[in-house]
N, C-alpha and C positions, 0 to 999 in steps of 0.2 A: 439360311432363311433370312427375308427382308423385313424386318419387324423396328427398326430405331428409326426413328421421324428425321428425316436429310429437308433439305432447304439452304435460302440465302438466309443472311445476319444470324442471329444469335437462336439456335432450335433446342438444345439443352441446357434447359432454366433450372434443372433441380440435377442433382447427385443420382445417376442411375447405378443402383449395384445390382452385378446381373451374374445370378450363379448357375452358371454351366453344370450340371450333373448329370451321369450316364446312366440310363435308362433303355430298356426295351421297348418302353413305346414315347409317341413324341407329344408333350404340350407345355403349356405354359401355365403359370400362378404368381399372383400379385400376392404380396402379404396384407396390403389394406383391402382385399377381395378374397381370401384364402378358399371359400367355399366353391369359388368359380373357376373350372379347369379350361383355357382358351386352346386349341387345336389350331382356329385360323390366325396365322400370325399378322393380316392386318387388322385383326378387331383388338391384336395386343399394343400395336400402333396408335389406335387410335384412343385405348385404354392409357398409353403414356402421354399423351395431348390433351386426352381428358383430366389425368391425374394432377400434369403439369399444371394445366390453367385452372384447376379449384385452388391450390395453393396459391401460385403468381400469380392470377391474373390471368386476359387473354391479352395484354399488352406489353407485353416482352419482360415483364419483372421477372427477378429471380429470386429463389430459396434457398438457405441449406438443408433443407429437410430431405433427408434421401426418398427415393422411389427404389422399393425392392422389387425385383423380381428372379422369379425359377424357372431354367429352363431344362426339361426333361427329356433326352433325346438319348437313340444308339447312336448317333454322329458327332457325339461333342465329349470332349475330353472333360475331366473334372479340372473347373478353374473358375476362380470369381473375378471379374472385369469389374472396375467403378467407372463409369461415363461422366468426365466431369466437363463442366460448362467450357465453350473456347475462349480464350481471356479478350474480352474487348474494351478498347481506347475511349470509345466516343459514347455517350448515354440516346438510346432510340426511345422512341416511345414514351410509357411512364415510370422509364430507368432513374433510377436515382442518380444525382452527380459522380455519385462517388461508385459508381458499378464497376470501375475497375479494380477499387483495392477492394469492394465485395469480394466478387470472382475470386481475387488472391488468397484471400484469407478461408474462402471456402478450400480451396484447391490444396493450401498451405495445410489445413486440418487434416487432409487424406495423405497428401505427400510426405507429410512429416515424420510419420510413424515407422521404425525402423523396421518392422516387418512387410511392409509393402514394396512391393516392386514398380517403379516408375517407367510409364509408357510415353515416355515424350518423343508425340506424334510432330513432323514439320514438313509442310512443302516443301517441295523439291525446286519449286518454280522462285523460291524467295531465298535472299541470303542466309545461310545456317547461319551468321554469326547476330542475324537480326532475333533467331528464336524463341519466343520468350518461353515457349516449352520447356526448352532447353536449360534456357536462365535460372527459370525458377527451380528446375531439376539440382541443377548445380547450386544453387543456394542451401537445400537441404541436405545435397548427397554431394559432397565438394569433390570427392575423388571418385565419384563414378561407379559408384561398386553394387551400389542398385538401381540404374537407371538403363534401358534401355530405348536406342534410338529408333522410330521408324518415318521414313524419307516417304512421301507418297507423292503422287502427281507428276513422277517421275518421267510421264507420255507427255506431259505438256512444259519441258522446257524448251528453250529455244535452239534453235536448230543450232551445231555446232558445240553445243555445252550441253557437260553430264556429270551425275553426281557420282564420280566413280572414287575420288579420292576421298570423299565422307563414306563410302561405303565400303571401303576398305579400311577406314577406321584412322585412316593419316590426318585428315583435316583437324578436326574435334576430337579425340580418341576417348572412347568408352572402353570400361571395362566388359562389358556387355557386347559390345559390336552394335554395328547398324544391319538393318533389315528393309529393302527395300519393297514397295508393293504399291500394285498397280489397281485403284477401284475405279468403282462403273462412275461415268461422268453424269452432271442430273438429267442429261437427255436421256440416257440408257435407263435410266430408274423411272423416268416420267413413260418411256417408252415398255418396261417392264420387262428390261433384259434379264433374263436368267442368272441366277449368280453361279452355275455350273458353267456357261457359255462365257461367263464375266473372268471364271477364274482358268477358263482355256485360255481365254484372249491375252491375261495375266501371262502365261507360261512362257505361250506364242512370244511374245515381246521382250521378255528376257532371254529367249534363247536366238532371236534375230536381231538385237542389238548389239553393236560390235563392240562398247565401251562395259558392257553387261555380260557379254555372252559368259566367257571363263568363269564365273560365279553364279548361275542361273540355278543351281542346285543347292543355296543359299539366300537365294529371294522369292517372295511371293509370299502370297497367304498361306497356303498351306503350311511352306517352312517357317512362317513368323507365330502357328498354331503348334508346332513341334517344339520349338525352341521357349514359348512361354510356358507350355507345361511344364516341359523341362527343367527349367532355369527356375519357376514357381518350387516345383518338386525338392530341387537341391537346395534353394532359398527355405524352405520349411525345413528340410531337414539341419540346416545352420543354425536358425534359429527357436528349434525348436526346446533345447537344452536350458537356454536361459530364459524361456518363456516358460518351460515346464518350474524352473526354480523361482522364477517370479508368482507365479499361480500357489505354487505351494505357502509361498510363504506368505501371500495374500490368505490363503486357505487357514494358515493357522492363526494369523491376526483375528480372522472374522470367529471361527469355532473358540479363540481367549474371549471374544467379546460376548459370543452366545454363553458361554459359559457363566460369564456376570450374570446377563439380560436372563438367564434361565428361572429365577425366582423372584422377578422383579415385577412387585407390585406396586403400581402408582399411588394406591392410597394408604401406602404402608407408610405409619407415622416416623418410621425411625430413619426413612430414606428423607421424607420433610425437614426431620431434625437436623439430619447431616446435611442435607443443601441449606438451611437458615443459617448452620453453623460457619461452613464455608462463604457464605455469601458475607457473614458479619468479619469472619477471619481475612478474609480478602479486603473489606473497608478497613481492617485494625492498617493493615500491610500498605495500605496504597496511604494512607494519611501519615503513617508513618516516612515512607518514602518521600513523600511530598516536601515534609517538615526537615527528612534528614539531605534532601537532594538527592538519592539516588535512583529516582524514578526513571521507564524506560522511556515514559514520552515527557521530555524534557520540552520546556515551552520558551520555545526562541522569539515571541514577538514581547513581552512585558516577564518584567519579576511576579513572581508566586510563592508560595509560601514557605518555607525557612527562609530564602533567599529576602523576602520581602519584609519578615521579621526582624533579619539581620541587618538590613538598612534602617529599621525603625530604631533597632538598638546603638548602632553606630552612626549615624547622622541626623536621623530626626532627633533623635531626642538631645543627644552634645548640640546643636542648633537652637532648640527649645532653650537650653541652659544660658546659651550664647545670647540669645536675644534679650534677656533678663536685665537691660541695662540702666544703671543707675545714674541719675542726677550728682554731681561732683556737691553742686553747692548745695543742692537741698539736705543730701548727706551729712554735709558739716555744718548747716543748719539743727537737724535732727541731733546729731553727736552734741551740738552746743547746749540747746536744750535741756538733750537727757542729762547732762553732768548738773545743770543748774538744777532740774529738778530731782536729784537724786540727793543734793544738798540741802534742798527744802529752805527753811529758814534760816539754816546756818552761813547761807550765802552771803549776806552782807550781817557784816558786826560795827555799829556805832560803838568806837570806845572815846569816853572824850577826854579831849585832849591828845589824843593817838596822831591826830591826821583825816588825811582820806579813809574810805573804807575799802579793805581787800578782803575777797574770798578766803572764806580756812581750808578747803583743802587743797593739799600740795599738788596732789597727784590724780590721774582721772582715776575716780572711783570704777570698782570691780563689777558694782551694779549697773551702772551706763553703760560701759563694753560690751555687759551681757545684754542688756534691751535689746542694743543695736545690732550685736550680733545676731542674737534670734529672730529679729525681724527679717533679716535679708535669708535665714537660712529657712524659716517658713515659707518664704518664695517658691521652694524648692517643691513644695507639695503639689502644686498645679501640672507643671511638666510633667512629674510622675506618673501622677495619674492619671494624664493624656495618654504618656507611655503606653500604660497598661489599656486601655479603651481600644487603640489603634492596633496592640497584637491580638487582643480579644477578637476585633472584626476578622483581623487576618486568618485566624484560625475557625472562625465559625464558616466564613469563607471557604478555606478548606477541606470543610467537614462537607459544604453542600456541592464540593467538585467530587472528591469521595462518592457519595453516595450516587452519582449520577448512574454508577453499573447496575443499582437496582430499579432502573427507572421501569422494569418489567413488574416490579412488584411497588406500587403506588402508598400503600399502607405502611410496607416492612422499611420505606425509604422513611416516610414521614414522621413515622417513631423513632427509629434510627436518628436522623435531626436533631429528633425531641429530647430525648435522651442524653447523646453528646452535647449538646447545646445547654442543655440545663445543667451539666455536671461542668462544663465551663464556664457559667454562671455565678455556679457557687465557686469556682475556685477563683475565680475574680474577685469576688466579695472579700476572701480569703488573702491573696494577693493584696490587695488595696488594702486591708488593716494593718498586712507585714510592712508595705510600703510605709504608712503613719507609722509606725510603731517607729522603726526605724530613724524617722527623722526626727521621732519624739525624744529618742533617745540619743540622737546630737543636742537637742535642743536642751535637755535635761543638765547636762555636764561639758564644760569647753574646757580641753584640759589643755592648760594653761605651758603645761611642761611639755609640750609634744618638741621636738627639734623644729619644726617650720614655725613653731611660733614665736612673733616678735616681743619679746619679754625688755620687763625694762633696762636689764642688764645689758643686754645687747641693742638695743634701742638706737643707741649714739653710733656705734657701729657699722649697724644696717644703715642708718641715714647719712653716714660718709660714703658708703658702697652706693647705695640709689643717687645719690647727687651724682656720682661717677658714671655712673648708667643709669640714663633715664628710662632707655628702651625696656627693663625690667618689667614681666607685667606684675597687676594685682596680686597681691596675697593676702589671705586673712589669716 
């Protein structure tokens, strides 16, 4: 039967899935118009062309959506063929610039399946090494286990050349070998040459050609039909056990899912509660991961979460403390005034006949020392509270990032953010109170017995060391 469109340029622009089914009567039917049975195969060709144009347009566009055609006949073997577009390199008409890659992707979708056999068709008047069909088949089937080579246009080869080495499977060996065929020329098709006559001419060509005479019984379209049927049957037999076990496991998993959803009621409040609980738990897990740094999505562009909080504590906070410089002149002046103010009226005593005035205090009074030290310690409050503010800000940012997964439920997201942020704000108040309390504790009692404290007893000794090592940092 002659029903596949033929012509120059790209004719097959959609995959055609052709199912041949042995039957007593002969007719064809399409999946897209199941009710209609075609008995005239010229109409089948017209329908293929019309259906192709319906999806791809009339100007050489392509589409991966297949056309399904079933042919019932007493003259066929049970076989499913998928006719794929030929590989084109240069776009024509309305074809996109990447037409070559589109066609290759479409072909790969079909030939990558382990269960399919690949019929790699190559014209004999072209170098086999340049065959796109064989190249693509080799990509998905490197050992050539499921590729069958078909060599066409044997009658169009230059005089004195033949494809004997290829057909004898010597040049580019395939496990399933090569079969040569001679199809009708475009002139024969236009002249409505009968297919039976074409098959007879093909047989005569192989029997009369000196290079192919010895293998004429293994050449030609009828032999190709038999081989395909036999190979496909064997292939099905080989792949069936694995296919069966795969289907079995799929069936079991589906049955398991069905069991789960058997009593499913979308409005069931327990299901809603469960979903809500899972989302809230997920939020908790995500938040913890971001702070701990054990998340699956690690940010590579900037610090975030726990790492940023760590930096606030170990870099930003010490930096803020170091920034609190004081002028030594001012400090000396303050110390001087503090000492004088502590002595008050006792500072100068006029004693008649005793010479010039002199202060009564012999040593630096404790009160003056405390006044100066406390004034320095109080300065710690500001950077400490600033550190808390920075950490709180980072925690709130982390909460916002974690609630992004609740985007489908804006009210839940808003409420979650509100509750968690409110809780963080409450903790912020308590934290600041605690920090201020710690600083107040430091202010309330100065431990002069601490080993680091420079008391009167070892002041002179320390002073000597200080003179030797001037580089030593300030100590309080």
